[in-house]
C-alpha positions as CSV (number, residue, x, y, z in Angstrom):
1,M,-49.0,160.8,55.7
2,A,-46.4,163.1,56.3
3,K,-43.6,164.4,53.5
4,F,-40.2,164.0,54.3
5,I,-37.3,166.1,54.0
6,F,-33.8,165.2,54.7
7,V,-31.2,167.3,55.4
8,T,-27.4,166.2,55.2
9,G,-24.1,168.1,55.4
10,G,-21.0,168.4,53.2
11,V,-17.1,169.6,53.3
12,V,-17.1,170.4,57.0
13,S,-18.7,169.5,60.2
14,S,-20.4,172.2,62.2
15,V,-21.6,173.8,58.7
16,G,-25.0,175.0,60.1
17,K,-27.6,171.7,59.1
18,G,-29.3,172.4,62.4
19,I,-29.8,175.9,61.9
20,V,-31.0,175.4,58.3
21,T,-33.4,172.3,59.4
22,A,-34.9,174.7,62.3
23,S,-35.3,177.5,59.7
24,L,-37.1,175.4,57.3
25,G,-39.1,174.1,59.8
26,R,-40.3,178.0,60.9
27,M,-40.8,178.5,57.2
28,L,-43.1,175.8,56.7
29,R,-44.7,176.8,60.4
30,N,-45.3,180.2,59.0
31,R,-47.5,178.8,56.1
32,G,-49.9,176.9,58.4
33,L,-48.2,173.7,58.3
34,R,-48.0,170.9,61.0
35,V,-43.9,170.3,61.3
36,T,-42.2,167.8,63.5
37,L,-38.3,167.4,63.3
38,Q,-35.8,164.7,64.0
39,K,-32.1,164.4,64.3
40,L,-30.3,161.3,63.2
41,D,-27.0,160.7,65.1
42,P,-24.2,158.7,63.9
43,Y,-22.5,158.2,67.2
44,I,-22.6,155.0,68.9
45,N,-23.8,156.3,72.2
46,V,-27.4,155.5,73.0
47,D,-28.0,159.0,73.9
48,A,-25.9,162.3,74.8
49,G,-26.6,161.9,78.5
50,S,-23.0,161.0,79.2
51,M,-21.3,162.8,76.6
52,N,-18.4,165.4,77.5
53,P,-19.8,168.8,77.1
54,F,-16.6,170.3,75.6
55,Q,-17.0,167.5,72.7
56,H,-20.5,167.5,72.5
57,G,-22.0,170.9,73.8
58,E,-25.1,170.9,75.7
59,V,-27.5,168.0,76.5
60,F,-31.1,169.1,75.5
61,V,-33.9,167.6,77.5
62,T,-37.4,167.0,76.0
63,D,-40.6,166.8,78.1
64,D,-40.5,162.9,78.1
65,G,-37.1,162.8,79.6
66,A,-34.9,162.3,76.4
67,E,-31.1,163.4,76.7
68,T,-30.6,164.6,73.3
69,D,-28.6,166.8,70.8
70,L,-28.2,170.3,71.2
71,D,-30.0,170.9,67.8
72,L,-33.3,169.8,68.9
73,G,-33.0,172.9,71.2
74,H,-32.8,175.0,67.9
75,Y,-35.8,172.8,66.3
76,E,-37.9,173.7,69.6
77,R,-36.9,177.2,69.6
78,F,-37.5,178.3,66.0
79,C,-40.5,176.0,65.5
80,D,-42.1,176.5,69.0
81,V,-43.0,172.6,69.1
82,D,-42.2,170.3,71.9
83,L,-40.4,167.3,70.8
84,T,-40.1,163.9,72.2
85,T,-37.7,160.8,72.5
86,A,-38.1,159.5,69.0
87,S,-37.1,163.3,67.7
88,N,-33.4,162.0,68.6
89,V,-32.0,158.7,67.2
90,T,-28.5,157.6,67.5
91,T,-26.5,154.5,66.1
92,G,-26.3,153.1,69.6
93,Q,-30.1,152.9,69.5
94,V,-30.3,151.7,66.1
95,Y,-27.6,148.7,66.9
96,G,-29.2,148.3,70.6
97,N,-32.9,147.7,69.0
98,V,-31.6,145.5,66.1
99,I,-29.2,143.2,68.4
100,R,-32.3,142.9,70.8
101,K,-34.7,141.5,68.0
102,E,-31.9,139.1,66.9
103,R,-31.9,137.5,70.5
104,R,-35.7,137.3,70.3
105,G,-35.6,135.5,67.2
106,D,-37.7,137.8,65.2
107,Y,-35.2,137.6,62.0
108,L,-36.1,133.7,62.2
109,G,-32.5,132.8,61.7
110,A,-31.7,135.1,59.1
111,T,-28.2,136.5,58.8
112,V,-28.4,140.0,60.5
113,Q,-26.8,142.6,58.2
114,V,-26.4,146.7,57.9
115,I,-28.5,146.2,54.9
116,P,-31.4,145.2,55.1
117,H,-31.9,144.8,59.0
118,I,-30.0,148.3,60.1
119,T,-31.5,150.3,57.5
120,D,-34.8,148.9,58.1
121,E,-34.7,149.8,61.7
122,I,-33.7,153.3,61.0
123,K,-36.4,153.8,58.5
124,R,-38.7,152.3,60.9
125,L,-37.7,155.1,63.9
126,I,-37.9,158.0,61.1
127,Q,-41.6,156.9,60.5
128,V,-42.2,156.7,64.5
129,A,-41.1,160.2,64.5
130,A,-43.7,161.4,61.5
131,T,-46.6,161.4,64.1
132,D,-50.1,161.2,62.7
133,Y,-50.8,165.0,62.9
134,A,-47.4,166.3,60.8
135,D,-48.0,167.3,57.5
136,V,-44.0,167.4,57.1
137,C,-41.2,165.8,59.1
138,I,-37.9,167.5,58.9
139,V,-34.9,164.9,59.3
140,E,-31.4,166.3,59.9
141,I,-28.5,163.7,59.4
142,G,-25.7,164.3,61.8
143,G,-21.6,164.6,60.8
144,T,-20.6,164.8,57.2
145,V,-21.1,163.0,54.0
146,G,-18.0,160.7,53.8
147,D,-18.1,160.0,57.3
148,I,-18.0,156.1,57.6
149,E,-20.6,156.0,60.5
150,G,-23.1,158.1,58.6
151,L,-23.4,155.3,56.0
152,P,-26.3,153.6,56.9
153,F,-28.5,156.7,57.7
154,L,-27.7,157.9,54.0
155,E,-28.5,154.4,52.8
156,A,-31.8,154.5,54.8
157,I,-32.9,157.8,53.6
158,R,-31.8,157.0,49.8
159,Q,-34.1,154.1,50.0
160,M,-37.3,155.8,51.6
161,K,-37.4,158.1,48.1
162,Y,-38.0,154.5,46.4
163,D,-40.3,153.0,49.5
164,L,-42.5,156.1,49.7
165,G,-42.4,157.7,46.0
166,S,-40.4,160.5,44.6
167,H,-42.8,163.4,45.4
168,E,-43.1,162.4,49.2
169,V,-39.4,162.8,49.9
170,F,-37.0,166.1,49.3
171,Y,-33.2,166.2,50.0
172,V,-31.7,169.3,51.0
173,H,-27.9,169.4,50.9
174,V,-26.0,171.9,53.3
175,T,-22.5,172.7,52.1
176,L,-19.6,175.3,52.7
177,L,-18.1,177.4,49.9
178,P,-14.7,178.7,51.3
179,H,-13.8,182.1,51.0
180,L,-10.1,182.4,50.5
181,E,-8.9,185.8,51.9
182,T,-5.5,185.9,49.9
183,S,-7.4,185.9,46.5
184,G,-10.9,187.3,47.4
185,E,-12.3,184.3,45.7
186,I,-15.5,182.1,46.8
187,K,-14.5,178.3,45.6
188,T,-17.2,176.0,44.8
189,K,-14.8,173.0,44.3
190,P,-15.6,171.5,47.8
191,T,-19.2,171.6,47.0
192,Q,-18.9,169.9,43.8
193,H,-16.7,167.0,45.2
194,S,-19.3,167.0,48.2
195,V,-22.4,166.4,46.0
196,H,-20.4,163.9,44.0
197,A,-20.0,162.0,47.0
198,L,-23.7,162.4,48.1
199,R,-24.7,161.4,44.3
200,G,-22.3,158.2,44.7
201,I,-24.2,156.8,47.5
202,G,-27.4,157.5,45.5
203,I,-28.8,160.4,46.5
204,T,-29.4,163.4,44.1
205,P,-30.0,166.5,46.3
206,D,-33.0,168.6,45.1
207,A,-31.6,171.8,46.8
208,L,-28.3,173.1,48.0
209,V,-28.1,175.5,50.7
210,C,-24.7,177.1,50.2
211,R,-23.1,178.6,53.1
212,S,-20.4,181.1,53.0
213,K,-18.8,184.2,54.8
214,L,-20.0,186.5,51.7
215,P,-22.8,186.6,49.1
216,I,-22.6,184.4,46.5
217,G,-23.1,185.8,42.9
218,A,-24.7,184.9,39.8
219,E,-21.6,183.3,38.4
220,Q,-21.0,181.1,41.4
221,K,-24.7,179.9,41.4
222,R,-24.3,179.2,37.5
223,K,-21.3,177.3,38.0
224,I,-22.9,175.1,41.2
225,S,-25.7,174.7,39.2
226,L,-24.0,173.4,36.1
227,F,-21.6,171.0,38.2
228,C,-24.0,169.8,40.9
229,D,-27.1,169.0,38.5
230,T,-29.4,171.2,40.5
231,P,-31.5,174.1,39.0
232,P,-30.4,177.4,39.5
233,E,-33.2,178.4,41.8
234,F,-32.6,175.2,43.9
235,V,-28.9,176.7,44.6
236,I,-29.8,178.6,48.1
237,E,-27.2,181.3,49.3
238,S,-26.9,181.3,52.9
239,S,-24.4,183.7,54.0
240,D,-23.4,185.0,57.2
241,V,-26.1,187.1,58.9
242,P,-26.2,189.3,62.5
243,S,-28.3,186.7,64.1
244,I,-29.4,182.8,63.7
245,Y,-32.9,184.3,63.8
246,D,-32.5,186.2,60.6
247,V,-31.8,182.8,58.6
248,P,-35.5,182.0,58.0
249,L,-35.7,185.5,56.3
250,K,-32.6,185.0,54.3
251,L,-34.1,181.6,53.2
252,E,-37.4,183.5,52.3
253,E,-35.6,185.8,50.2
254,Q,-34.9,182.9,47.9
255,Q,-38.3,180.9,48.3
256,L,-36.8,177.7,49.7
257,A,-39.9,176.9,51.4
258,D,-42.4,177.7,48.6
259,L,-39.9,175.4,46.3
260,V,-40.2,172.6,48.5
261,M,-44.3,173.2,48.9
262,S,-44.5,173.2,45.5
263,R,-42.6,169.9,45.0
264,F,-45.0,168.4,47.5
265,G,-48.1,169.7,46.3
266,L,-48.8,171.4,49.3
267,Q,-51.0,174.6,49.8
268,A,-50.4,177.3,52.6
269,T,-53.4,177.8,55.0
270,D,-51.6,180.8,56.9
271,D,-49.0,183.7,56.3
272,R,-46.9,184.5,59.5
273,R,-43.8,185.6,57.8
274,Q,-44.1,189.2,59.0
275,E,-44.3,187.9,62.5
276,W,-41.3,186.1,62.5
277,A,-39.8,189.2,60.5
278,R,-40.9,191.6,63.7
279,L,-39.2,189.1,66.1
280,A,-35.8,188.9,64.0
281,D,-35.7,192.6,63.8
282,R,-36.5,193.3,67.7
283,I,-33.7,190.8,68.5
284,K,-31.2,192.4,66.2
285,N,-32.1,196.1,67.1
286,R,-32.6,196.8,71.0
287,S,-31.8,200.7,72.9
288,Q,-30.1,199.7,75.7
289,R,-27.2,197.2,76.9
290,C,-26.2,195.4,80.1
291,T,-23.8,192.7,81.1
292,V,-24.7,189.4,82.7
293,A,-21.9,186.6,83.8
294,I,-22.3,183.1,83.2
295,C,-20.2,181.6,85.9
296,G,-19.5,177.7,84.9
297,K,-16.9,175.1,84.3
298,Y,-17.7,174.7,80.3
299,V,-17.1,178.3,79.5
300,E,-14.4,177.7,76.8
301,L,-17.0,176.0,74.6
302,H,-20.1,178.1,74.5
303,D,-22.5,175.6,73.1
304,A,-22.1,173.7,76.3
305,Y,-24.5,176.4,77.6
306,I,-26.3,177.3,74.3
307,S,-30.1,177.1,75.7
308,V,-29.0,179.3,78.4
309,V,-27.5,181.9,76.3
310,E,-30.8,182.0,73.8
311,A,-32.9,182.3,76.9
312,I,-31.0,185.6,78.1
313,N,-31.1,186.6,74.2
314,H,-34.9,186.1,74.4
315,A,-35.2,188.2,77.5
316,G,-33.1,190.7,76.5
317,A,-35.0,191.0,73.2
318,A,-38.4,191.5,74.8
319,L,-36.8,194.0,77.3
320,D,-35.4,196.1,74.5
321,T,-31.8,195.1,76.0
322,Y,-28.5,193.8,74.6
323,V,-27.2,191.2,77.1
324,D,-23.7,191.1,76.8
325,I,-22.4,187.9,78.2
326,R,-19.4,187.8,80.5
327,W,-17.8,184.3,80.4
328,V,-16.5,183.3,83.9
329,S,-14.7,180.2,84.7
330,T,-15.6,179.0,88.0
331,E,-12.1,177.1,88.1
332,D,-10.5,180.5,88.5
333,I,-12.7,181.8,91.4
334,G,-11.5,181.2,95.0
335,D,-11.9,182.7,98.6
336,G,-11.7,186.5,98.3
337,N,-11.3,187.0,94.5
338,A,-14.9,186.8,93.1
339,A,-15.2,190.5,92.7
340,E,-12.3,190.4,90.1
341,H,-14.4,188.7,88.2
342,L,-17.9,190.0,88.6
343,S,-17.8,193.6,90.0
344,E,-18.7,195.0,86.6
345,V,-21.3,192.7,85.8
346,R,-25.3,193.3,86.7
347,G,-26.2,189.9,87.1
348,I,-25.0,186.3,87.3
349,V,-26.4,182.9,86.1
350,V,-24.8,180.0,87.8
351,P,-26.0,176.8,85.4
352,G,-26.1,173.1,85.6
353,G,-23.5,170.7,85.5
354,Y,-21.8,167.5,87.2
355,G,-19.1,166.9,89.1
356,D,-16.7,168.8,92.0
357,R,-14.5,170.7,89.6
358,G,-15.2,174.3,89.7
359,V,-18.0,174.0,92.5
360,E,-16.4,175.8,95.2
361,G,-16.1,178.6,92.7
362,K,-19.9,178.5,91.6
363,I,-20.6,178.6,95.5
364,A,-18.3,181.7,95.7
365,S,-19.8,183.5,93.1
366,I,-23.3,182.9,94.4
367,G,-22.0,184.3,98.1
368,Y,-20.7,187.5,96.2
369,A,-24.1,187.7,94.6
370,R,-26.0,187.2,97.9
371,E,-24.0,189.8,99.7
372,N,-23.9,192.3,97.1
373,G,-27.2,192.4,95.8
374,L,-26.3,191.2,92.8
375,P,-29.1,189.8,90.6
376,F,-28.9,185.8,90.3
377,L,-30.4,182.8,88.8
378,G,-29.6,179.7,89.7
379,L,-30.1,176.7,87.3
380,C,-30.1,173.1,88.8
381,L,-26.5,172.9,90.3
382,G,-26.8,176.4,90.9
383,L,-29.8,175.9,92.9
384,Q,-28.0,173.2,95.0
385,C,-24.8,175.5,95.2
386,A,-26.9,178.4,96.4
387,V,-28.3,176.1,99.2
388,V,-24.9,174.8,100.2
389,E,-23.6,178.5,100.4
390,F,-26.5,179.8,102.7
391,A,-26.2,176.6,105.1
392,R,-22.5,177.8,105.4
393,S,-22.8,181.5,105.9
394,R,-26.3,182.3,107.3
395,C,-27.2,178.8,109.0
396,G,-23.6,178.4,110.5
397,L,-23.4,174.8,109.2
398,T,-19.7,174.8,108.8
399,G,-18.5,172.0,106.1
400,A,-22.1,172.1,104.4
401,N,-22.1,170.3,101.0
402,S,-23.5,168.3,98.7
403,L,-22.8,164.3,99.1
404,E,-22.0,164.3,95.2
405,F,-19.0,166.5,96.3
406,D,-18.3,165.5,99.9
407,P,-19.3,162.1,100.6
408,D,-17.9,162.7,104.3
409,T,-19.8,166.0,105.0
410,P,-21.5,166.5,108.5
411,H,-24.0,168.7,106.9
412,P,-25.3,167.0,103.6
413,V,-27.9,169.6,102.4
414,I,-28.1,168.3,99.2
415,H,-28.4,164.5,98.9
416,I,-29.8,161.7,96.8
417,M,-33.5,161.2,98.1
418,E,-35.8,159.8,95.2
419,T,-36.1,156.5,97.1
420,Q,-37.5,157.9,100.2
421,V,-40.4,159.9,98.4
422,G,-41.5,157.3,95.7
423,I,-41.0,159.5,92.4
424,E,-41.3,157.7,89.4
425,D,-37.7,157.0,87.8
426,K,-37.6,158.5,84.3
427,G,-33.6,157.7,84.2
428,G,-31.8,155.5,86.2
429,T,-30.8,157.5,89.2
430,Q,-31.7,160.9,87.8
431,R,-35.0,162.8,87.4
432,L,-35.5,163.4,83.8
433,G,-38.0,165.3,81.6
434,Q,-41.1,167.1,82.8
435,Y,-42.5,167.5,86.2
436,P,-45.2,169.6,87.8
437,C,-44.1,172.4,90.2
438,H,-46.5,174.2,93.0
439,L,-45.5,177.5,93.3
440,E,-46.2,179.1,96.6
441,P,-48.6,182.1,97.2
442,G,-46.7,185.1,97.8
443,S,-43.6,184.0,96.5
444,L,-41.3,185.4,93.8
445,A,-41.8,182.4,91.4
446,R,-45.4,182.7,91.9
447,E,-45.4,186.3,90.9
448,L,-43.1,185.8,88.0
449,Y,-45.2,182.9,86.3
450,G,-48.6,184.4,87.3
451,D,-49.7,180.9,87.9
452,D,-49.8,178.4,90.9
453,L,-48.3,175.5,88.8
454,A,-45.4,175.1,86.5
455,W,-44.4,172.3,84.3
456,E,-40.4,172.3,83.9
457,R,-37.9,169.9,82.7
458,H,-35.5,168.4,85.1
459,R,-31.8,166.5,84.7
460,H,-30.4,166.0,88.0
461,R,-30.2,163.2,90.7
462,Y,-29.5,165.2,93.7
463,E,-32.1,166.9,95.5
464,V,-32.5,169.3,99.1
465,N,-32.4,167.3,102.0
466,N,-35.3,167.6,103.8
467,A,-33.8,167.4,107.1
468,Y,-32.5,170.7,106.8
469,R,-35.5,172.6,105.3
470,D,-36.4,174.1,108.8
471,R,-33.0,175.6,109.7
472,L,-32.7,177.1,106.0
473,T,-36.2,178.7,106.3
474,E,-35.6,179.9,109.9
475,K,-32.7,182.1,108.3
476,G,-34.7,183.4,105.6
477,M,-34.8,181.0,102.5
478,V,-38.0,180.6,101.1
479,F,-38.9,177.5,99.0
480,G,-41.1,179.1,96.4
481,G,-41.8,176.0,94.2
482,L,-42.3,172.4,95.7
483,S,-43.4,169.2,93.9
484,P,-47.3,168.7,94.2
485,N,-46.8,166.5,97.2
486,G,-44.5,169.0,99.1
487,K,-41.8,166.7,99.4
488,L,-39.4,168.0,96.9
489,V,-38.0,171.5,96.9
490,E,-38.1,172.6,93.1
491,M,-37.3,176.4,93.6
492,I,-35.6,178.5,96.2
493,E,-35.3,182.8,96.6
494,L,-34.3,185.2,99.0
495,P,-37.2,187.6,99.6
496,D,-34.8,190.4,101.0
497,H,-32.6,190.5,98.1
498,P,-33.3,192.6,94.7
499,Y,-33.4,189.0,92.7
500,F,-32.3,186.0,94.1
501,I,-33.8,182.7,92.8
502,A,-33.1,179.3,91.7
503,S,-34.8,176.0,90.4
504,Q,-33.8,172.4,90.3
505,F,-35.3,172.5,86.6
506,H,-33.7,174.0,83.7
507,P,-36.1,176.6,82.4
508,E,-33.6,177.5,79.6
509,F,-35.0,174.4,77.9
510,K,-38.8,175.9,77.6
511,S,-37.8,179.6,76.4
512,R,-38.6,180.7,73.3
513,P,-38.0,184.1,71.1
514,N,-41.4,184.5,71.0
515,R,-42.1,183.5,74.6
516,P,-39.0,184.3,77.0
517,H,-38.9,182.4,80.1
518,P,-40.4,184.4,83.2
519,M,-37.3,183.4,85.3
520,F,-34.8,185.1,82.6
521,L,-37.3,187.8,81.9
522,G,-36.9,188.5,85.9
523,L,-33.2,188.4,85.9
524,V,-32.6,190.8,83.0
525,A,-35.3,193.1,84.5
526,A,-33.7,193.4,87.9
527,A,-30.1,193.6,86.2
528,L,-31.5,196.8,84.5
529,K,-32.2,198.2,87.9
530,T,-29.1,197.6,89.4
């Protein structure tokens, strides 16, 4: 049976629980343990699919089609594991399940309450994530201790210690140590209050991971240990580091994983710590630079494109290149001014999105890249915009558009077509999750992947209109990737261009620091040649 590590956060939100959770998973994986991870999100939404990217950041998609919190992306990238629907649980899911059970009569007329019914359902969903193969299941509880919506989750993980036994559960509390610029002091009082609030719920943290701008000294550690009733060796410093991939190394210095394994009575079967250290060093130290633009409409919040950023970072590290990202709002791009924003970059990425805001700017950005030989990578909506741009400029289809943006377009080169091809519907009207893509012989796509089949994750409801495929092909567009039955366009490319490729799927979700995605590797390699 899997051991459980529960990660909570205190003082402020966005304190870094997700990176600590992912780092702990990486450290245990480096010792040969089989690890799975889960995020408990207290919001009432059933999933992250309909949430505003400005509020929530990126929606990460798993192989089986779950629309999840972006922290699952960190988990997968750090631990090199593929997570599932069971890896993200929300209040909306929990209450929905309990209400359905009550309506069926599963509770035999009992008064349905937060305790035990809601907490029992949370515990059941945690156990579902702890698959048979896992040695350790690491569970992050979203939000901050003291938030009213998080209380049922904290109560559920409190109960699990008594359900399973004290040596089966380990609590990690991630907290902030503010640094006062005026006095030069690191203050421990907020951490003391946070731990006091957690202990008031009935959870005494086994380890404290203390986030701070600067390293903390022995005196601060002694004070935290004394007032928080945590042994000094379990007070772990996590000061700012140059790269998020350095965090496991910082925690290794203080033997956090060894302390956890000792508490659980687990033995290492492997040692890949040096392998990760070499990877982290390669990510930090590179000999050349280039600039790539991300042209989107959520650029004010970089977390909205976090997987794209990391995929670019992975590719750059593999090619010994710092890739400086220029954030370009496509709402600022109109007819004739794309050069003002893109003339100094060496490649552009047009990522996914929904709604018509900023779409014409995306189309103009793609046109600039096509006309000026600028390496281009389109992701999901980026492919659809590339098809619209090509249809207008090269095929002479005036007014060509997607039905998503113009229901009255005379040339709907992008439309909804799942009912025509009979694909399995994984998410209402969307294609969600992993699907196969056949890569055409002689295509750039086949060259990049080095194979004739790719499995990639989707999140979209509009497709290339097959009625226009012949006209697009006649003018030079190549469909380098198709569904196995040939009815869905998965990838497009322009062979007369230095690097022009786009996908209906989201390749950024499959990129890893140790295995950069080939489409991003191709983009950075092409950018270095411009």
